Residue, then its C-alpha position, 0 to 999 in steps of 0.5 A: x706763235x704770232x708776233x707783230x712788231x710794235x714800236x716802243x711806247x712810254x707808260x702813257x701809250x705814246x710812241x717815241x716820236x710824240x713822247x714829248x710836248x713840242x716847243x713853242x714854235x714847233x707845234x704842228x699847224x692846223x689842217x690845210x683843207x685844200x691841197x694840204x699835205x694831210x688832206x692829200x695823204x688821206x685822199x684814198x680813205x676819203x674816196x673809199x668812204x664815198x664808194x663804200x655806201x652799200x653797207x652799214x657798219x653799225x649792223x655788226x655792232x652789239x651794244x650793252x643790252x641794258x645800257x650802262x649805269x653810272x649811279x646807284x639806285x638813282x642817286x650819286x655815288x659819294x665820289x660823284x657828289x660835288x656838294x651842290x647836289x649836281x652831277x657834272x660831266x664834260x662834253x667836247x666835239x670837233x677836236x684833233x685839228x690843231x694839236x696846240x688847241x687840243x692841248x689847251x683843251x686838255x689842260x682845261x678838262x683835266x684840272x680839278x676845277x675851272x674858274x670862269x667869269x660869268x656876268x662879272x662873277x667868278x664861277x667855279x666849275x668842278x671837273x666832270x665825272x665822265x667825258x662825252x665826245x660828240x664826233x669828228x675826233x680828228x681831222x681830216x680823217x680820224x685814223x690811228x695816226x691822226x688820233x695819236x698825233x692830234x688827240x691822244x698825245x696833246x691830252x697826255x701832254x696836258x695830263x703831265x702838267x702840275x695843275x692836272x689831277x689824274x683821278x684815283x680811278x679812271x673816269x668813263x669816256x663815251x663817244x659817237x662818230x662824226x663823218x670824219x670818224x667814218x672816213x676811216x671806216x671807224x677803225x680809229x674810232x674803235x681803237x680809241x673808244x671801244x671797250x678792250x677785251x683785256x686790261x688797259x695797255x695789255x695787248x690781246x695778242x703777243x706783240x700786237x699794239x694795244x688800242x689808243x689809250x687816254x690815261x685817266x679815262x676808261x673805255x666802256x662802250x662796245x658800239x658807236x651808240x650808247x645809253x647811260x643811266x645817270x643820277x636823278x633818273x636822267x639818261x644820256x642817249x648817244x645816237x649814231x646817225x651814220x655816214x649821211x645824216x644830212x641825206x636822211x639816212x635812217x637809224x639802223x635796226x639794231x640801234x632802234x632795238x637797243x633804244x626802243x626794244x622790249x616796249x621801252x618808254x622814252x625817259x622823262x629826263x633825257x639828253x640826246x647826243x648827236x653828231x649833227x646839230x638839230x638846230x644851227x644858224x637860226x634854222x632847224x635841221x630838217x633831215x633829223x626829224x625822221x631819225x628823232x621820230x623813229x626813236x620816239x622823240x618829239x622833234x621839238x627843234x623843228x616847231x614848223x614841222x607838219x606831223x602825220x596823222x598816225x604820229x603818237x602824242x609824245x612824238x607830236x609834242x614834248x610832254x610837259x612832265x618831261x625834260x630834254x636836252x639835244x646836244x651836238x657839235x659838228x658846226x664850230x661855234x656855240x649856240x643855245x636854243x629855247x630853254x628857260x626864260x630866266x636871265x641867268x648869270x650868262x647874261x642872256x637878254x630877255x628879248x632873246x628869250x621872248x622870241x623862243x618857244x615857251x618851253x622851259x623843259x627843252x634846250x638844244x645846244x651846239x658846242x663844236x669848239x673842240x679845237x678846230x677853226x670857228x665857223x662864222x656866226x652871222x650866217x642865216x639858214x632856212x626860210x626867213x619866216x621859219x627861223x629860230x633865234x638862239x638865246x646865246x652864241x659864241x663867238x659874238x657876231x662882232x667878234x666873228x666878223x672881226x676874226x674873218x676880216x683879220x684873215x682876209x685883210x692880212x696877206x700873210x694870214x691868207x698864205x698861212x691858211x695853206x692852199x685853200x687860203x691862197x685859192x680863196x684869195x685869188x678867187x676873191x680878187x677875180x670876183x672883185x675884178x669882174x664886179x668892178x669891170x662889169x659895164x652893163x647887162x651881158x657885157x664884160x669889159x676886161x682890162x687890155 
Protein backbone atom coordinates (compact mmCIF):
# COMPACT_ATOMS: atom_id res chain seq x y z
CA UNK A 1 0.00 0.00 0.00
CA UNK A 2 1.24 3.48 -0.90
CA UNK A 3 2.48 5.44 2.11
CA UNK A 4 3.67 9.02 1.93
CA UNK A 5 5.50 10.81 4.72
CA UNK A 6 3.42 13.64 6.17
CA UNK A 7 4.70 16.17 8.71
CA UNK A 8 2.64 16.21 11.90
CA UNK A 9 -0.21 18.71 11.98
CA UNK A 10 -2.27 20.13 14.83
CA UNK A 11 -6.06 19.91 15.11
CA UNK A 12 -6.42 22.90 12.74
CA UNK A 13 -4.20 21.42 10.05
CA UNK A 14 -1.13 23.61 10.67
CA UNK A 15 2.35 22.08 10.45
CA UNK A 16 4.49 22.38 13.55
CA UNK A 17 6.68 25.27 12.39
CA UNK A 18 3.69 27.65 12.06
CA UNK A 19 1.60 26.22 14.86
CA UNK A 20 2.01 29.22 17.18
CA UNK A 21 1.42 32.90 16.42
CA UNK A 22 4.69 34.89 16.23
CA UNK A 23 5.59 37.40 18.91
CA UNK A 24 5.35 41.12 18.24
CA UNK A 25 8.79 41.52 16.62
CA UNK A 26 8.92 38.10 14.95
CA UNK A 27 6.31 38.56 12.21
CA UNK A 28 7.52 37.83 8.70
CA UNK A 29 7.92 40.98 6.62
CA UNK A 30 5.89 41.69 3.47
CA UNK A 31 7.21 40.52 0.12
CA UNK A 32 10.32 42.35 -1.13
CA UNK A 33 9.48 42.51 -4.82
CA UNK A 34 12.89 43.08 -6.40
CA UNK A 35 15.55 40.47 -5.60
CA UNK A 36 13.78 39.54 -2.38
CA UNK A 37 14.25 36.01 -1.03
CA UNK A 38 10.65 34.95 -1.68
CA UNK A 39 10.68 36.31 -5.23
CA UNK A 40 14.03 34.70 -6.06
CA UNK A 41 12.88 31.33 -4.72
CA UNK A 42 9.78 31.57 -6.92
CA UNK A 43 11.57 32.46 -10.17
CA UNK A 44 11.26 28.93 -11.54
CA UNK A 45 7.48 28.95 -11.14
CA UNK A 46 7.21 32.45 -12.59
CA UNK A 47 9.24 31.46 -15.67
CA UNK A 48 7.27 28.24 -16.19
CA UNK A 49 3.98 30.09 -15.93
CA UNK A 50 5.16 32.47 -18.66
CA UNK A 51 6.26 29.60 -20.92
CA UNK A 52 3.23 27.34 -20.49
CA UNK A 53 0.76 29.52 -22.37
CA UNK A 54 -0.24 26.95 -25.01
CA UNK A 55 -2.88 25.23 -22.88
CA UNK A 56 -5.82 26.33 -20.78
CA UNK A 57 -6.02 24.87 -17.28
CA UNK A 58 -9.74 25.65 -17.17
CA UNK A 59 -10.47 23.13 -19.90
CA UNK A 60 -10.01 20.23 -17.47
CA UNK A 61 -12.58 21.45 -14.95
CA UNK A 62 -16.18 20.43 -14.40
CA UNK A 63 -18.27 22.73 -12.23
CA UNK A 64 -21.59 21.99 -10.54
CA UNK A 65 -24.05 21.97 -13.47
CA UNK A 66 -26.87 23.84 -11.70
CA UNK A 67 -24.78 26.08 -9.52
CA UNK A 68 -24.78 26.02 -5.73
CA UNK A 69 -27.90 26.97 -3.79
CA UNK A 70 -27.37 28.84 -0.54
CA UNK A 71 -31.07 29.37 0.14
CA UNK A 72 -34.46 27.68 0.28
CA UNK A 73 -37.19 28.72 -2.16
CA UNK A 74 -35.68 32.14 -2.64
CA UNK A 75 -35.77 33.10 1.04
CA UNK A 76 -33.07 33.15 3.74
CA UNK A 77 -32.77 30.22 6.06
CA UNK A 78 -33.53 30.97 9.72
CA UNK A 79 -29.84 30.92 10.63
CA UNK A 80 -29.12 33.43 7.83
CA UNK A 81 -31.61 36.01 9.08
CA UNK A 82 -29.79 38.91 10.74
CA UNK A 83 -33.04 40.61 11.68
CA UNK A 84 -32.70 43.36 9.05
CA UNK A 85 -34.02 41.35 6.10
CA UNK A 86 -30.58 41.21 4.48
CA UNK A 87 -28.14 38.49 3.47
CA UNK A 88 -24.56 39.42 4.35
CA UNK A 89 -21.39 37.91 2.95
CA UNK A 90 -17.69 38.79 3.28
CA UNK A 91 -15.34 39.57 0.38
CA UNK A 92 -11.53 39.77 0.43
CA UNK A 93 -8.88 39.90 -2.28
CA UNK A 94 -5.12 40.37 -2.62
CA UNK A 95 -4.25 38.69 0.66
CA UNK A 96 -1.25 36.71 1.88
CA UNK A 97 1.46 39.36 1.58
CA UNK A 98 2.12 40.42 5.17
CA UNK A 99 1.05 37.69 7.65
CA UNK A 100 0.49 40.27 10.41
CA UNK A 101 -2.01 42.15 8.26
CA UNK A 102 -3.79 38.93 7.25
CA UNK A 103 -4.02 38.08 10.94
CA UNK A 104 -5.71 41.44 11.60
CA UNK A 105 -8.02 40.79 8.66
CA UNK A 106 -8.86 37.38 10.11
CA UNK A 107 -9.71 38.97 13.46
CA UNK A 108 -12.20 41.25 11.69
CA UNK A 109 -13.68 38.49 9.52
CA UNK A 110 -14.23 36.00 12.32
CA UNK A 111 -15.92 38.19 14.91
CA UNK A 112 -19.62 37.72 15.42
CA UNK A 113 -20.10 41.37 14.51
CA UNK A 114 -17.95 44.35 13.59
CA UNK A 115 -18.66 47.90 14.74
CA UNK A 116 -17.43 50.68 12.44
CA UNK A 117 -17.78 54.45 12.27
CA UNK A 118 -19.74 55.88 9.33
CA UNK A 119 -20.65 59.53 9.09
CA UNK A 120 -20.14 59.98 12.82
CA UNK A 121 -22.44 57.05 13.61
CA UNK A 122 -21.60 53.61 14.96
CA UNK A 123 -22.76 50.91 12.55
CA UNK A 124 -22.84 47.22 13.47
CA UNK A 125 -22.00 44.80 10.65
CA UNK A 126 -22.87 41.12 11.19
CA UNK A 127 -20.48 38.37 10.17
CA UNK A 128 -21.08 37.23 6.61
CA UNK A 129 -22.83 33.93 5.91
CA UNK A 130 -20.14 33.04 3.37
CA UNK A 131 -16.65 34.18 2.37
CA UNK A 132 -15.73 35.07 -1.22
CA UNK A 133 -12.03 35.40 -2.11
CA UNK A 134 -11.35 37.51 -5.20
CA UNK A 135 -7.92 36.26 -6.31
CA UNK A 136 -4.19 36.65 -5.56
CA UNK A 137 -4.52 34.69 -2.34
CA UNK A 138 -0.78 34.75 -1.53
CA UNK A 139 2.37 36.47 -2.80
CA UNK A 140 4.57 36.23 -4.75
CA UNK A 141 3.33 32.78 -5.86
CA UNK A 142 0.26 31.22 -4.26
CA UNK A 143 1.77 27.75 -3.84
CA UNK A 144 1.13 25.43 -0.93
CA UNK A 145 3.90 26.85 1.27
CA UNK A 146 2.99 30.51 0.72
CA UNK A 147 -0.69 29.80 1.29
CA UNK A 148 0.07 27.92 4.50
CA UNK A 149 2.40 30.58 5.93
CA UNK A 150 0.76 33.78 4.67
CA UNK A 151 -2.95 32.91 4.45
CA UNK A 152 -4.00 29.76 6.27
CA UNK A 153 -1.88 30.14 9.43
CA UNK A 154 -2.77 33.82 10.15
CA UNK A 155 -6.48 33.02 9.77
CA UNK A 156 -6.16 30.02 12.09
CA UNK A 157 -4.30 32.12 14.69
CA UNK A 158 -7.09 34.71 14.50
CA UNK A 159 -9.75 32.03 14.98
CA UNK A 160 -8.15 31.03 18.30
CA UNK A 161 -8.66 34.45 19.88
CA UNK A 162 -11.38 34.88 22.53
CA UNK A 163 -13.42 37.34 20.44
CA UNK A 164 -13.54 34.98 17.45
CA UNK A 165 -16.65 32.84 17.12
CA UNK A 166 -16.51 29.64 15.11
CA UNK A 167 -19.97 28.96 13.68
CA UNK A 168 -21.94 25.88 14.70
CA UNK A 169 -21.66 24.66 11.11
CA UNK A 170 -18.85 25.68 8.72
CA UNK A 171 -19.50 28.67 6.47
CA UNK A 172 -19.02 28.16 2.72
CA UNK A 173 -15.93 29.70 1.13
CA UNK A 174 -15.63 30.35 -2.61
CA UNK A 175 -12.73 31.77 -4.62
CA UNK A 176 -11.57 32.74 -8.07
CA UNK A 177 -7.88 32.75 -9.07
CA UNK A 178 -5.76 35.79 -9.89
CA UNK A 179 -2.47 35.84 -11.75
CA UNK A 180 -0.49 34.99 -8.59
CA UNK A 181 -2.64 31.88 -8.16
CA UNK A 182 -1.95 30.89 -11.77
CA UNK A 183 1.83 31.18 -11.26
CA UNK A 184 1.59 27.86 -9.39
CA UNK A 185 -0.54 26.28 -12.16
CA UNK A 186 -3.48 26.45 -9.70
CA UNK A 187 -2.03 23.66 -7.53
CA UNK A 188 -2.11 25.75 -4.35
CA UNK A 189 -5.49 27.19 -5.30
CA UNK A 190 -6.93 23.69 -5.66
CA UNK A 191 -5.47 22.55 -2.33
CA UNK A 192 -7.05 25.53 -0.58
CA UNK A 193 -10.44 25.95 -2.23
CA UNK A 194 -11.44 22.86 -4.20
CA UNK A 195 -14.09 20.61 -2.65
CA UNK A 196 -12.58 17.52 -1.05
CA UNK A 197 -13.46 13.98 -2.03
CA UNK A 198 -13.30 12.92 1.62
CA UNK A 199 -14.29 14.50 4.91
CA UNK A 200 -12.37 17.64 5.87
CA UNK A 201 -9.01 16.76 7.39
CA UNK A 202 -9.13 13.13 6.22
CA UNK A 203 -6.47 12.03 3.73
CA UNK A 204 -7.76 10.37 0.56
CA UNK A 205 -4.68 8.12 0.38
CA UNK A 206 -3.17 6.68 3.52
CA UNK A 207 -0.43 9.03 4.71
CA UNK A 208 -0.99 11.57 1.92
CA UNK A 209 -1.33 15.16 3.14
CA UNK A 210 -4.89 16.52 3.10
CA UNK A 211 -5.60 19.83 1.39
CA UNK A 212 -5.06 23.09 3.22
CA UNK A 213 -7.84 23.66 5.75
CA UNK A 214 -9.56 26.77 7.06
CA UNK A 215 -11.31 25.90 10.33
CA UNK A 216 -14.84 27.24 10.37
CA UNK A 217 -15.13 27.22 6.57
CA UNK A 218 -16.25 24.55 4.10
CA UNK A 219 -15.04 24.23 0.50
CA UNK A 220 -17.88 23.76 -1.97
CA UNK A 221 -16.58 24.40 -5.50
CA UNK A 222 -15.13 21.99 -8.04
CA UNK A 223 -13.76 24.51 -10.55
CA UNK A 224 -12.15 27.95 -10.54
CA UNK A 225 -15.51 29.52 -11.37
CA UNK A 226 -18.89 29.19 -9.69
CA UNK A 227 -22.52 30.25 -9.77
CA UNK A 228 -24.29 30.78 -6.44
CA UNK A 229 -28.01 31.13 -5.82
CA UNK A 230 -28.61 33.53 -2.92
CA UNK A 231 -31.77 34.59 -1.12
CA UNK A 232 -34.11 37.14 -2.72
CA UNK A 233 -33.36 35.75 -6.22
CA UNK A 234 -29.81 37.13 -6.32
CA UNK A 235 -27.00 35.20 -7.99
CA UNK A 236 -23.23 35.48 -7.70
CA UNK A 237 -21.10 34.60 -10.72
CA UNK A 238 -17.44 33.97 -9.92
CA UNK A 239 -15.75 34.30 -13.32
CA UNK A 240 -12.26 32.94 -14.05
CA UNK A 241 -10.71 35.35 -16.56
CA UNK A 242 -7.63 33.16 -17.07
CA UNK A 243 -3.96 34.01 -16.98
CA UNK A 244 -3.93 37.07 -19.25
CA UNK A 245 -7.20 39.01 -18.94
CA UNK A 246 -5.33 42.23 -19.73
CA UNK A 247 -4.56 40.82 -23.19
CA UNK A 248 -8.17 39.98 -23.99
CA UNK A 249 -7.92 36.25 -23.27
CA UNK A 250 -11.33 34.77 -24.13
CA UNK A 251 -13.61 32.92 -21.72
CA UNK A 252 -13.12 29.17 -22.23
CA UNK A 253 -15.88 27.08 -23.82
CA UNK A 254 -16.71 25.04 -20.72
CA UNK A 255 -17.12 28.16 -18.60
CA UNK A 256 -19.34 29.80 -21.21
CA UNK A 257 -21.48 26.67 -21.32
CA UNK A 258 -21.67 26.67 -17.52
CA UNK A 259 -23.00 30.23 -17.32
CA UNK A 260 -24.93 30.52 -20.57
CA UNK A 261 -25.70 26.94 -21.72
CA UNK A 262 -29.18 25.48 -22.18
CA UNK A 263 -30.52 28.90 -23.10
CA UNK A 264 -30.05 30.37 -19.62
CA UNK A 265 -31.04 34.00 -19.37
CA UNK A 266 -29.11 36.62 -17.44
CA UNK A 267 -30.34 36.87 -13.82
CA UNK A 268 -32.28 40.01 -12.94
CA UNK A 269 -30.18 40.42 -9.78
CA UNK A 270 -26.52 39.59 -10.28
CA UNK A 271 -23.14 40.09 -8.62
CA UNK A 272 -20.19 39.41 -10.96
CA UNK A 273 -16.86 38.68 -9.24
CA UNK A 274 -13.70 38.97 -11.37
CA UNK A 275 -9.98 39.01 -10.63
CA UNK A 276 -9.48 42.25 -12.58
CA UNK A 277 -11.50 45.42 -11.90
CA UNK A 278 -13.88 46.58 -14.60
CA UNK A 279 -12.99 50.19 -13.75
CA UNK A 280 -10.14 51.62 -11.70
CA UNK A 281 -8.08 54.82 -11.55
CA UNK A 282 -10.95 56.74 -13.19
CA UNK A 283 -10.98 54.57 -16.33
CA UNK A 284 -12.82 51.54 -17.65
CA UNK A 285 -10.86 48.34 -18.36
CA UNK A 286 -11.28 47.92 -22.10
CA UNK A 287 -9.92 44.35 -22.16
CA UNK A 288 -12.91 43.14 -20.10
CA UNK A 289 -15.54 44.32 -22.57
CA UNK A 290 -15.21 41.20 -24.76
CA UNK A 291 -15.46 38.67 -21.86
CA UNK A 292 -18.53 40.43 -20.47
CA UNK A 293 -20.23 40.50 -23.86
CA UNK A 294 -19.44 36.79 -24.32
CA UNK A 295 -21.22 36.12 -21.03
CA UNK A 296 -24.22 38.11 -22.24
CA UNK A 297 -23.53 40.96 -19.82
CA UNK A 298 -23.70 44.64 -20.71
CA UNK A 299 -20.31 46.36 -20.26
CA UNK A 300 -21.96 49.14 -18.25
CA UNK A 301 -18.58 50.05 -16.80
CA UNK A 302 -17.44 51.24 -20.26
CA UNK A 303 -19.92 54.03 -21.12
CA UNK A 304 -17.98 55.07 -24.23
CA UNK A 305 -17.83 51.60 -25.79
CA UNK A 306 -19.02 51.28 -29.37
CA UNK A 307 -21.26 48.27 -29.92
CA UNK A 308 -21.54 46.05 -32.97
CA UNK A 309 -24.72 45.97 -35.02
CA UNK A 310 -25.46 42.38 -33.97
CA UNK A 311 -25.10 42.97 -30.22
CA UNK A 312 -28.42 42.11 -28.50
CA UNK A 313 -30.26 44.83 -26.53
CA UNK A 314 -29.39 43.36 -23.11
CA UNK A 315 -25.68 43.57 -23.98
CA UNK A 316 -25.97 47.11 -25.27
CA UNK A 317 -27.57 48.39 -22.06
CA UNK A 318 -28.33 47.02 -18.61
CA UNK A 319 -32.15 46.77 -18.50
CA UNK A 320 -33.88 49.08 -16.04
CA UNK A 321 -35.57 46.02 -14.50
CA UNK A 322 -32.19 44.43 -13.65
CA UNK A 323 -29.60 45.11 -10.92
CA UNK A 324 -25.90 44.31 -11.11
CA UNK A 325 -22.76 44.77 -9.04
CA UNK A 326 -19.30 44.15 -10.53
CA UNK A 327 -16.94 43.21 -7.68
CA UNK A 328 -13.18 42.73 -7.88
CA UNK A 329 -9.80 43.24 -6.28
CA UNK A 330 -6.34 43.15 -7.95
CA UNK A 331 -5.60 46.86 -7.44
CA UNK A 332 -4.84 47.52 -3.77
CA UNK A 333 -7.34 50.24 -2.94
CA UNK A 334 -11.08 50.77 -2.61
CA UNK A 335 -13.15 52.53 -5.27
CA UNK A 336 -16.88 52.54 -5.97
CA UNK A 337 -18.29 53.73 -9.29
CA UNK A 338 -21.79 54.69 -10.39
CA UNK A 339 -24.64 53.39 -8.29
CA UNK A 340 -27.27 55.30 -6.37
CA UNK A 341 -27.32 59.09 -6.21
CA UNK A 342 -28.19 59.12 -2.53
CA UNK A 343 -25.72 60.66 -0.07
CA UNK A 344 -25.75 57.83 2.44
CA UNK A 345 -24.00 57.38 5.78
CA UNK A 346 -20.66 56.80 4.04
CA UNK A 347 -20.50 60.53 3.36
CA UNK A 348 -20.46 60.36 -0.45
CA UNK A 349 -20.51 63.89 -1.80
CA UNK A 350 -23.42 64.77 -4.06
CA UNK A 351 -21.03 66.43 -6.51
CA UNK A 352 -19.38 63.06 -7.07
CA UNK A 353 -22.74 61.40 -7.57
CA UNK A 354 -23.81 63.89 -10.21
CA UNK A 355 -20.77 63.14 -12.35
CA UNK A 356 -21.61 59.43 -12.59
CA UNK A 357 -24.18 57.99 -15.03
CA UNK A 358 -27.75 58.05 -13.79
CA UNK A 359 -27.69 54.32 -13.07
CA UNK A 360 -29.15 53.51 -9.69
CA UNK A 361 -29.28 49.79 -10.56
CA UNK A 362 -25.54 49.35 -11.19
CA UNK A 363 -22.31 49.69 -9.22
CA UNK A 364 -18.69 48.69 -9.81
CA UNK A 365 -16.62 48.09 -6.67
CA UNK A 366 -12.85 47.57 -6.41
CA UNK A 367 -11.75 46.22 -3.03
CA UNK A 368 -8.18 44.94 -3.10
CA UNK A 369 -7.25 45.76 0.49
CA UNK A 370 -6.69 42.22 1.74
CA UNK A 371 -3.37 42.78 3.42
CA UNK A 372 -0.90 43.87 0.73
CA UNK A 373 0.48 47.42 0.30
CA UNK A 374 -1.98 49.97 -1.05
CA UNK A 375 -1.55 51.45 -4.52
CA UNK A 376 -1.56 55.23 -5.01
CA UNK A 377 -5.06 56.63 -5.40
CA UNK A 378 -4.05 59.80 -7.24
CA UNK A 379 -3.21 57.90 -10.45
CA UNK A 380 -5.36 58.71 -13.51
CA UNK A 381 -5.63 56.24 -16.39
CA UNK A 382 -7.12 56.45 -19.87
CA UNK A 383 -8.04 59.45 -21.98
CA UNK A 384 -9.00 62.56 -20.04
CA UNK A 385 -12.28 63.00 -21.94
CA UNK A 386 -13.38 59.42 -21.19
CA UNK A 387 -12.63 59.18 -17.51
CA UNK A 388 -15.25 58.15 -14.96
CA UNK A 389 -15.06 59.49 -11.45
CA UNK A 390 -15.46 57.14 -8.47
CA UNK A 391 -18.06 58.04 -5.88
CA UNK A 392 -15.97 56.81 -2.97
CA UNK A 393 -12.30 55.91 -2.49
CA UNK A 394 -9.91 54.69 0.19
CA UNK A 395 -7.36 55.79 1.02
CA UNK A 396 -8.04 59.40 0.25
CA UNK A 397 -5.68 61.16 -2.14
CA UNK A 398 -4.23 63.15 0.75
CA UNK A 399 -3.51 60.03 2.79
CA UNK A 400 -2.09 58.24 -0.24
CA UNK A 401 0.37 61.08 -0.93
CA UNK A 402 1.28 61.23 2.76
CA UNK A 403 1.97 57.48 2.97
CA UNK A 404 4.11 57.50 -0.17
CA UNK A 405 6.00 60.59 0.94
CA UNK A 406 6.66 59.02 4.34
CA UNK A 407 8.49 56.15 2.66
CA UNK A 408 10.42 58.29 0.18
CA UNK A 409 11.61 60.82 2.76
CA UNK A 410 12.81 58.27 5.30
CA UNK A 411 15.93 56.34 4.18
CA UNK A 412 15.25 53.65 6.77
CA UNK A 413 11.84 52.97 5.23
CA UNK A 414 13.41 52.74 1.77
CA UNK A 415 15.89 50.10 2.92
CA UNK A 416 13.19 48.20 4.77
CA UNK A 417 11.33 47.81 1.48
CA UNK A 418 14.09 45.47 0.30
CA UNK A 419 16.07 45.65 -2.91
CA UNK A 420 13.18 47.26 -4.76
CA UNK A 421 13.27 50.19 -2.33
CA UNK A 422 17.04 50.59 -2.57
CA UNK A 423 17.03 50.42 -6.36
CA UNK A 424 14.09 52.84 -6.51
CA UNK A 425 15.95 55.26 -4.26
CA UNK A 426 19.09 55.06 -6.43
CA UNK A 427 17.10 55.58 -9.64
CA UNK A 428 15.29 58.52 -8.07
CA UNK A 429 18.58 60.09 -7.04
CA UNK A 430 20.00 59.54 -10.54
CA UNK A 431 16.99 61.15 -12.25
CA UNK A 432 17.18 64.10 -9.86
CA UNK A 433 20.88 64.52 -10.65
CA UNK A 434 20.28 64.37 -14.40
CA UNK A 435 17.41 66.85 -14.21
CA UNK A 436 19.42 69.20 -12.00
CA UNK A 437 22.52 69.12 -14.19
CA UNK A 438 20.70 69.43 -17.54
CA UNK A 439 22.17 72.56 -19.12
CA UNK A 440 20.43 72.76 -22.48
CA UNK A 441 18.99 70.87 -25.45
CA UNK A 442 21.16 67.89 -26.25
CA UNK A 443 23.77 68.81 -23.65
CA UNK A 444 24.27 66.94 -20.40
CA UNK A 445 26.71 68.38 -17.89
CA UNK A 446 27.84 65.87 -15.28
CA UNK A 447 29.95 66.82 -12.27
CA UNK A 448 33.69 66.43 -12.71
